Short mmCIF file of the C-alpha atoms (twelve columns), coordinates in Angstrom:
data_MODEL
# 
_entry.id   MODEL 
# 
loop_
_atom_site.group_PDB 
_atom_site.id 
_atom_site.type_symbol 
_atom_site.label_atom_id 
_atom_site.label_alt_id 
_atom_site.label_comp_id 
_atom_site.label_asym_id 
_atom_site.label_seq_id 
_atom_site.Cartn_x 
_atom_site.Cartn_y 
_atom_site.Cartn_z 
_atom_site.pdbx_PDB_model_num 
ATOM 1  C CA . MET A 1  11.979  8.381   -4.069 1 
ATOM 2  C CA . ASP A 2  13.398  5.300   -3.263 1 
ATOM 3  C CA . VAL A 3  11.891  2.785   -0.697 1 
ATOM 4  C CA . ILE A 4  12.082  -0.447  0.595  1 
ATOM 5  C CA . CYS A 5  9.408   -2.881  0.578  1 
ATOM 6  C CA . MET A 6  8.688   -3.811  3.836  1 
ATOM 7  C CA . THR A 7  7.627   -7.232  2.812  1 
ATOM 8  C CA . CYS A 8  9.783   -8.573  0.106  1 
ATOM 9  C CA . GLN A 9  12.541  -6.018  1.261  1 
ATOM 10 C CA . LYS A 10 13.163  -5.075  -2.669 1 
ATOM 11 C CA . ALA A 11 14.378  -1.877  -3.509 1 
ATOM 12 C CA . TYR A 12 11.828  0.827   -5.633 1 
ATOM 13 C CA . THR A 13 11.909  4.012   -6.973 1 
ATOM 14 C CA . ILE A 14 8.527   5.503   -6.705 1 
ATOM 15 C CA . ASP A 15 7.222   8.559   -8.140 1 
ATOM 16 C CA . SER A 16 3.795   11.210  -7.512 1 
ATOM 17 C CA . LYS A 17 2.160   8.292   -9.312 1 
ATOM 18 C CA . ASP A 18 2.246   5.646   -6.637 1 
ATOM 19 C CA . PRO A 19 -0.456  5.760   -4.458 1 
ATOM 20 C CA . GLN A 20 1.766   5.019   -1.568 1 
ATOM 21 C CA . TYR A 21 3.521   8.513   -2.670 1 
ATOM 22 C CA . THR A 22 1.782   11.008  -0.743 1 
ATOM 23 C CA . LYS A 23 1.582   9.209   2.312  1 
ATOM 24 C CA . LEU A 24 5.515   8.783   2.694  1 
ATOM 25 C CA . LYS A 25 6.159   11.992  1.285  1 
ATOM 26 C CA . ARG A 26 3.928   13.551  4.391  1 
ATOM 27 C CA . GLY A 27 4.992   11.220  7.016  1 
ATOM 28 C CA . LEU A 28 2.522   9.893   7.559  1 
ATOM 29 C CA . THR A 29 3.636   6.529   7.269  1 
ATOM 30 C CA . LYS A 30 7.292   5.065   6.303  1 
ATOM 31 C CA . LEU A 31 6.214   1.263   5.270  1 
ATOM 32 C CA . TYR A 32 6.253   1.295   1.816  1 
ATOM 33 C CA . ILE A 33 4.339   -2.083  0.556  1 
ATOM 34 C CA . CYS A 34 5.126   -3.046  -3.205 1 
ATOM 35 C CA . THR A 35 1.783   -3.357  -5.926 1 
ATOM 36 C CA . ASN A 36 1.984   -7.397  -5.703 1 
ATOM 37 C CA . CYS A 37 2.899   -8.100  -1.852 1 
ATOM 38 C CA . ASN A 38 -0.297  -5.336  -0.847 1 
ATOM 39 C CA . GLN A 39 -2.129  -7.637  -3.962 1 
ATOM 40 C CA . SER A 40 -1.256  -10.583 -2.355 1 
ATOM 41 C CA . ILE A 41 -2.625  -9.914  1.498  1 
ATOM 42 C CA . GLN A 42 -5.317  -8.271  0.792  1 
ATOM 43 C CA . GLY A 43 -6.284  -11.277 -1.216 1 
ATOM 44 C CA . GLU A 44 -5.254  -13.387 1.668  1 
ATOM 45 C CA . ALA A 45 -7.145  -11.084 3.844  1 
ATOM 46 C CA . SER A 46 -10.081 -11.841 1.915  1 
ATOM 47 C CA . ARG A 47 -9.692  -15.188 1.693  1 
ATOM 48 C CA . THR A 48 -9.007  -16.135 5.212  1 
ATOM 49 C CA . LYS A 49 -11.246 -13.492 6.900  1 
ATOM 50 C CA . GLN A 50 -13.786 -12.552 4.276  1 
ATOM 51 C CA . ILE A 51 -12.108 -8.965  5.005  1 
ATOM 52 C CA . ASN A 52 -12.791 -6.925  2.055  1 
ATOM 53 C CA . PRO A 53 -10.150 -5.200  0.641  1 
ATOM 54 C CA . HIS A 54 -11.042 -2.152  0.385  1 
ATOM 55 C CA . ASP A 55 -11.559 -1.721  4.546  1 
ATOM 56 C CA . LEU A 56 -7.478  -2.585  4.889  1 
ATOM 57 C CA . ASP A 57 -6.384  0.878   4.192  1 
ATOM 58 C CA . PRO A 58 -9.010  3.633   4.797  1 
ATOM 59 C CA . HIS A 59 -6.473  6.708   4.122  1 
ATOM 60 C CA . GLN A 60 -6.600  5.175   -0.339 1 
ATOM 61 C CA . LYS A 61 -10.163 4.400   0.080  1 
ATOM 62 C CA . ALA A 62 -10.550 8.167   0.465  1 
ATOM 63 C CA . LEU A 63 -8.500  8.773   -2.074 1 
ATOM 64 C CA . ASN A 64 -10.211 6.518   -4.240 1 
ATOM 65 C CA . PHE A 65 -13.798 8.667   -3.181 1 
ATOM 66 C CA . LYS A 66 -12.524 11.604  -5.173 1 
# 
């Protein structure tokens, strides 16, 4: 699946191994954030707002719970 990162605007080809693949395939979201941008956003949230990165994406938390 070809996608464009909404943050850095670079094109990526993702497969079923990408954590966001299922959400995109099912139509739960139309937005893709690459790994580098995702880590940067989570890191910034943790530093500035004392937010736990695991609280930012409840869908990912459910997937990790398995």
